[in-house]
C-alpha positions as CSV (number, residue, x, y, z in Angstrom):
1,X,143.6,87.6,90.7
2,X,140.9,89.5,92.5
3,X,141.0,93.2,93.4
4,X,142.8,93.6,96.7
5,X,143.0,96.8,98.8
6,X,146.7,96.8,99.9
7,X,146.6,100.3,101.6
8,X,143.6,102.6,102.1
9,X,142.4,103.5,98.6
10,X,145.4,101.7,97.0
11,X,144.4,98.5,95.1
12,X,146.2,95.7,93.4
13,X,144.4,95.3,90.0
14,X,146.8,93.2,87.9
15,X,146.6,89.7,86.4
16,X,147.9,86.2,87.1
17,X,149.6,84.1,84.4
18,X,149.3,80.5,85.6
19,X,150.7,79.0,82.4
20,X,153.9,80.8,81.4
21,X,156.9,78.5,81.7
22,X,159.7,80.4,80.0
23,X,160.7,84.0,80.5
24,X,163.4,84.7,77.9
25,X,165.5,81.7,78.9
26,X,164.5,81.7,82.6
27,X,162.2,78.8,83.6
28,X,159.0,80.0,85.4
29,X,157.6,76.7,86.7
30,X,155.4,78.6,89.2
31,X,154.0,81.0,86.6
32,X,154.0,84.7,87.3
33,X,151.8,87.8,87.8
34,X,151.7,91.1,86.0
35,X,151.0,93.5,88.8
36,X,149.3,96.9,88.4
37,X,148.1,99.3,91.1
38,X,145.3,101.8,91.3
39,X,145.5,104.8,93.6
40,X,142.1,106.5,94.3
41,X,142.3,110.1,95.5
42,X,141.2,113.5,94.3
43,X,143.3,112.5,91.3
44,X,143.2,108.8,90.3
45,X,146.5,107.2,89.2
46,X,147.3,103.8,87.7
47,X,150.8,102.5,88.3
48,X,152.0,100.2,85.5
49,X,149.8,98.1,83.2
50,X,150.1,94.5,82.1
51,X,151.2,92.2,79.3
52,X,149.1,92.7,76.2
53,X,147.3,89.4,76.5
54,X,146.0,90.3,79.9
55,X,144.5,93.7,79.1
56,X,141.0,92.5,79.7
57,X,141.9,91.2,83.2
58,X,143.2,94.7,84.0
59,X,140.2,96.5,82.6
60,X,137.8,94.2,84.4
61,X,139.5,94.9,87.8
62,X,139.6,98.6,87.1
63,X,136.0,98.7,86.3
64,X,135.1,97.2,89.7
65,X,136.6,100.3,91.3
66,X,136.2,103.2,88.9
67,X,135.1,104.1,85.4
68,X,138.5,103.7,83.6
69,X,137.9,107.0,81.7
70,X,138.0,108.7,85.1
71,X,141.7,107.7,85.7
72,X,143.7,111.0,85.6
73,X,147.3,109.8,85.6
74,X,149.2,106.8,84.3
75,X,152.6,106.1,85.8
76,X,155.0,103.9,83.8
77,X,157.7,102.6,86.0
78,X,159.1,100.2,83.4
79,X,158.6,99.9,79.6
80,X,159.4,96.2,79.1
81,X,156.5,94.6,77.3
82,X,155.3,92.4,80.1
83,X,154.3,95.7,81.8
84,X,153.6,97.9,78.9
85,X,152.3,95.6,76.2
86,X,148.7,96.6,76.9
87,X,149.6,100.3,77.1
88,X,148.4,101.6,73.7
89,X,144.9,100.1,74.2
90,X,144.7,101.2,77.9
91,X,145.8,104.7,76.8
92,X,143.1,104.9,74.2
93,X,140.4,103.9,76.8
94,X,141.7,106.0,79.7
95,X,142.9,109.1,77.9
96,X,144.8,110.3,81.0
97,X,145.8,113.9,81.5
98,X,149.4,112.9,82.0
99,X,151.6,109.9,81.5
100,X,154.5,110.0,84.0
101,X,157.8,108.3,83.1
102,X,161.6,108.8,83.4
103,X,163.6,110.5,80.7
104,X,164.8,107.1,79.5
105,X,161.2,105.8,79.8
106,X,160.0,108.6,77.4
107,X,162.6,107.5,74.9
108,X,161.7,103.8,75.3
109,X,158.0,104.5,75.0
110,X,158.6,106.4,71.7
111,X,160.8,103.6,70.4
112,X,158.3,100.9,71.3
113,X,155.0,102.5,70.4
114,X,155.8,105.5,68.2
115,X,153.1,107.7,69.9
116,X,154.4,111.2,70.1
117,X,150.8,112.4,70.9
118,X,150.7,110.9,74.4
119,X,150.7,113.4,77.3
120,X,154.2,112.6,78.6
121,X,155.4,114.1,81.8
122,X,159.1,113.3,82.4
123,X,160.1,113.0,86.0
124,X,163.4,112.5,87.9
125,X,164.5,111.4,91.3
126,X,162.8,113.5,94.0
127,X,160.0,114.8,91.8
128,X,156.6,114.6,93.5
129,X,153.0,115.0,92.5
130,X,150.0,115.6,94.8
131,X,147.0,113.3,94.2
132,X,145.1,114.8,97.2
133,X,145.7,113.2,100.5
134,X,148.5,111.1,99.0
135,X,151.7,112.2,97.5
136,X,153.7,110.3,94.9
137,X,157.5,110.6,94.7
138,X,159.7,109.2,92.0
139,X,163.1,107.5,92.2
140,X,165.0,106.7,89.1
141,X,166.6,103.2,89.1
142,X,168.4,103.0,85.7
143,X,169.5,99.5,84.8
144,X,167.3,97.8,87.4
145,X,167.0,96.2,85.0
146,X,166.4,98.5,82.0
147,X,167.6,102.1,81.4
148,X,164.1,103.4,81.8
149,X,163.3,101.8,85.2
150,X,162.1,103.8,88.2
151,X,160.3,103.3,91.5
152,X,157.2,105.2,92.7
153,X,156.7,105.9,96.4
154,X,153.8,107.0,98.6
155,X,155.3,108.5,101.8
156,X,151.9,108.7,103.6
157,X,151.6,104.9,103.2
158,X,155.3,104.0,103.4
159,X,154.5,102.1,100.2
160,X,157.1,101.5,97.5
161,X,156.0,100.4,94.0
162,X,159.3,98.7,93.0
163,X,158.8,97.8,89.4
164,X,161.0,94.8,88.6
165,X,162.9,95.1,91.9
166,X,162.0,92.7,94.8
167,X,159.9,90.5,92.4
168,X,159.4,86.8,92.1
169,X,157.8,84.7,89.3
170,X,155.0,83.2,91.3
171,X,151.4,82.7,90.1
172,X,149.2,82.9,93.2
173,X,145.8,84.0,94.5
174,X,147.5,85.1,97.7
175,X,148.7,88.7,97.5
176,X,151.2,88.9,100.4
177,X,154.6,87.3,101.1
178,X,153.5,86.3,104.6
179,X,150.7,84.2,103.1
180,X,153.1,81.9,101.3
181,X,155.6,79.2,102.4
182,X,158.7,81.2,103.3
183,X,161.3,78.7,102.0
184,X,159.6,78.5,98.6
185,X,159.1,82.2,98.4
186,X,162.7,83.1,99.2
187,X,163.9,80.5,96.8
188,X,161.8,82.1,94.0
189,X,163.0,85.6,95.1
190,X,166.6,84.3,94.9
191,X,165.9,82.8,91.5
192,X,164.5,86.1,90.3
193,X,167.5,88.0,91.5
194,X,170.1,85.6,90.2
195,X,168.7,85.4,86.7
196,X,167.6,89.0,86.3
197,X,169.5,91.3,88.6
198,X,172.9,89.6,89.4
199,X,174.6,91.5,86.6
200,X,173.3,94.7,88.0
201,X,174.4,94.1,91.6
202,X,176.5,97.3,91.8
203,X,173.4,99.2,90.9
204,X,171.4,97.4,93.5
205,X,174.0,98.3,96.1
206,X,173.9,102.0,95.1
207,X,170.1,102.0,95.2
208,X,169.9,100.6,98.7
209,X,172.4,103.2,99.8
210,X,170.3,105.9,98.1
211,X,167.1,104.8,99.8
212,X,168.9,104.9,103.2
213,X,170.3,108.4,102.3
214,X,166.9,109.7,101.4
215,X,165.4,108.4,104.6
216,X,162.7,106.5,102.8
217,X,160.6,104.6,105.3
218,X,159.1,101.4,103.9
219,X,156.6,99.0,105.4
220,X,155.2,97.7,102.1
221,X,157.0,96.8,98.8
222,X,154.7,96.2,95.8
223,X,156.6,94.7,92.9
224,X,155.4,94.2,89.3
225,X,155.8,90.4,89.6
226,X,154.7,88.1,92.4
227,X,153.5,88.8,95.9
228,X,153.7,92.0,98.0
229,X,156.1,92.3,100.9
230,X,154.6,93.9,104.1
231,X,155.8,94.5,107.6
232,X,158.6,92.2,108.7
233,X,158.9,90.6,105.3
234,X,160.0,94.0,103.8
235,X,163.1,93.8,106.1
236,X,163.7,90.2,105.1
237,X,163.8,90.8,101.4
238,X,165.8,94.0,101.7
239,X,168.4,92.1,103.9
240,X,168.5,89.4,101.2
241,X,169.2,91.9,98.5
242,X,172.0,93.4,100.7
243,X,173.6,89.9,100.8
244,X,173.1,89.2,97.2
245,X,174.4,92.5,95.8
246,X,177.5,92.2,98.0
247,X,178.1,88.6,96.7
248,X,178.0,87.1,100.2
249,X,178.1,83.3,99.7
250,X,178.5,80.0,101.6
251,X,181.2,77.4,101.6
252,X,179.4,75.7,98.8
253,X,180.7,74.3,95.5
254,X,178.7,73.4,92.4
255,X,180.0,70.6,90.1
256,X,178.2,71.4,86.8
257,X,178.8,69.0,84.0
258,X,177.6,67.2,80.9
259,X,179.0,63.9,79.7
260,X,178.9,62.0,76.4
261,X,179.8,58.4,77.3
262,X,180.0,58.7,81.1
263,X,183.8,59.4,81.4
264,X,183.3,63.0,82.3
265,X,180.5,62.0,84.7
266,X,182.9,59.5,86.5
267,X,185.4,62.4,86.9
268,X,182.6,64.6,88.3
269,X,181.7,62.0,90.9
270,X,185.3,61.7,92.1
271,X,185.6,65.5,92.3
272,X,182.4,65.8,94.2
273,X,183.5,63.1,96.8
274,X,186.8,64.8,97.4
275,X,185.1,68.2,97.8
276,X,182.8,66.8,100.5
277,X,185.8,65.2,102.2
278,X,187.3,68.7,102.4
279,X,184.3,69.9,104.4
280,X,182.4,71.8,101.7
281,X,178.8,71.7,100.8
282,X,178.6,70.1,97.4
283,X,175.9,70.1,94.7
284,X,176.1,67.9,91.7
285,X,174.3,69.4,88.7
286,X,174.0,67.4,85.5
287,X,173.1,69.9,82.7
288,X,170.9,67.2,81.1
289,X,168.4,67.4,83.9
290,X,168.9,70.9,85.5
291,X,167.7,74.1,83.8
292,X,170.2,76.9,83.4
293,X,168.1,79.3,85.4
294,X,167.9,76.8,88.4
295,X,171.6,76.4,88.3
296,X,172.1,80.1,88.4
297,X,170.0,80.2,91.5
298,X,172.5,77.9,93.2
299,X,175.4,80.0,91.8
300,X,174.1,83.0,93.8
301,X,175.4,81.7,97.1
302,X,178.2,79.4,95.9
303,X,181.9,80.2,96.3
304,X,183.2,77.9,93.6
305,X,182.1,76.3,90.4
306,X,183.7,73.3,88.8
307,X,182.6,72.9,85.2
308,X,183.0,69.6,83.3
309,X,182.4,68.8,79.6
310,X,183.4,66.3,77.1
311,X,184.8,67.7,73.9
312,X,182.6,67.6,70.8
313,X,183.8,69.0,67.4
314,X,186.8,70.8,69.1
315,X,184.5,72.5,71.6
316,X,182.5,71.9,74.7
317,X,179.2,70.0,74.6
318,X,176.2,72.1,73.4
319,X,174.4,72.2,76.8
320,X,177.6,73.4,78.5
321,X,178.1,76.0,75.8
322,X,174.5,77.2,76.4
323,X,175.0,77.4,80.1
324,X,178.3,79.2,79.7
325,X,176.7,81.8,77.4
326,X,173.9,82.4,79.9
327,X,176.3,82.5,82.8
328,X,178.8,85.0,81.4
329,X,176.0,87.4,80.5
330,X,175.0,87.5,84.2
331,X,178.7,88.0,85.3
332,X,178.6,86.7,88.8
333,X,181.6,87.7,91.0
334,X,183.5,86.4,94.0
335,X,183.7,82.9,92.7
336,X,186.6,80.6,92.0
337,X,186.4,78.1,89.1
338,X,188.0,75.0,87.6
339,X,187.3,72.8,84.6
340,X,187.7,69.2,83.7
341,X,186.6,66.8,80.9
342,X,187.3,63.8,78.8
343,X,187.9,63.7,75.0
344,X,188.5,61.4,72.1
345,X,191.1,63.1,70.0
346,X,191.4,66.8,70.5
347,X,190.3,67.9,74.0
348,X,189.6,71.6,73.7
349,X,186.6,71.8,76.1
350,X,188.6,72.6,79.2
351,X,190.6,75.2,77.4
352,X,187.5,77.0,76.1
353,X,185.8,76.9,79.6
354,X,189.0,78.4,81.1
355,X,189.1,81.1,78.5
356,X,185.6,82.2,79.2
357,X,186.1,82.3,83.0
358,X,189.3,84.3,82.6
359,X,187.5,86.7,80.3
360,X,184.9,87.6,83.0
361,X,187.6,87.8,85.7
362,X,186.8,84.7,87.6
363,X,190.1,83.2,88.9
364,X,191.1,79.6,88.2
365,X,191.8,77.5,91.2
366,X,193.4,74.8,89.0
367,X,194.5,74.7,85.4
368,X,192.1,71.8,84.7
369,X,192.1,68.1,84.1
370,X,191.8,66.5,80.7
371,X,191.5,62.8,80.2
372,X,191.6,60.9,76.9
373,X,188.7,58.5,76.6
374,X,188.1,56.5,79.8
375,X,189.8,57.6,83.0
376,X,192.2,55.3,84.9
377,X,193.1,55.5,88.6
378,X,195.9,58.0,88.0
379,X,193.4,60.3,86.3
380,X,191.1,60.1,89.3
381,X,194.0,61.2,91.5
382,X,194.4,64.2,89.2
383,X,190.6,64.9,89.8
384,X,191.2,64.7,93.5
385,X,194.1,67.2,93.3
386,X,191.8,69.6,91.4
387,X,189.2,69.2,94.1
388,X,191.7,69.8,96.9
389,X,192.9,73.0,95.1
390,X,189.3,74.3,95.0
391,X,188.8,73.5,98.7
392,X,192.0,75.4,99.5
393,X,190.9,78.4,97.4
394,X,187.4,78.5,99.0
395,X,188.9,78.4,102.5
396,X,191.1,81.4,101.6
397,X,188.1,83.4,100.5
398,X,186.7,86.0,103.0
């Protein structure tokens, strides 16, 4: 990544990670960036740092603009290590007058780095600092997606530094959303939301309301991952977040399954065909070839999930258990579900799937279909009945 002036005397100075392919269980096939921003004014401020391994990239970019030791302030919007891993070394080089963070950020910084000697300045929503011509205002955003998270805003530039909000995992030399293919960009933004922020959707809803209440004008959003939104693209991503946090979805059903000896797979195909006959968009997702985080991206705008697994050792198959564990942690809402599967002698997979769905308050459209060994025509009829029950449940949803 090269230094880019995104507003007058505001620069993108972070790093590109072309090679990362896993982000704590989320596949990052496009890589990512660790964005950091420098504001040059009478007081010079650095907004966020980078992952530890990319410290030299950050220092190189800073040195193109200013002697790092002349940076007066360091603003920590988020303490997660992909943004603060380089902080101890950067602090030792810069030696800033003040390190601005939220109250929870102060606690998290002490717990991560054990440095009580840093010049902490705890801020809360509405607090401002004057850099010179530019003003910086802080907005606490707890649990988006850590307790310490906050946004930083420059009203003179209508520029929002949004930390882990509005991000995407995309490695790119382009710095702006309007420079990328819109379909791929919005897919990556949706994947980011579905895998990181879905569980915090009520917080996102409150934040958007707070921004409107405060009358914050925005024509640029600079996140800590991916490209920067500017102009019309700001409205596009904010509108997308409004849809996602309100769980607005399409008449779409996902058939997510794993099969041992193809019996469960045969059931899945019959279910998928009957769903399509009922007029729904259907996506067949074999867990052997689809990553959990890609499936969660489809979950974002689906109204129903039908989960199929053979029984192994009195439980669901391992890849289904992995997906279910990941899924229930993200706690999506406004979905109906059903389960099916084949078994050899015990057949608990359907029961276990149903129990998890009920525990996270997702209603069952059907009690489930269990088939011993290889399905016969009458079993396929049961699968069709399950599909018809899901179609009816989807059509009853608002």
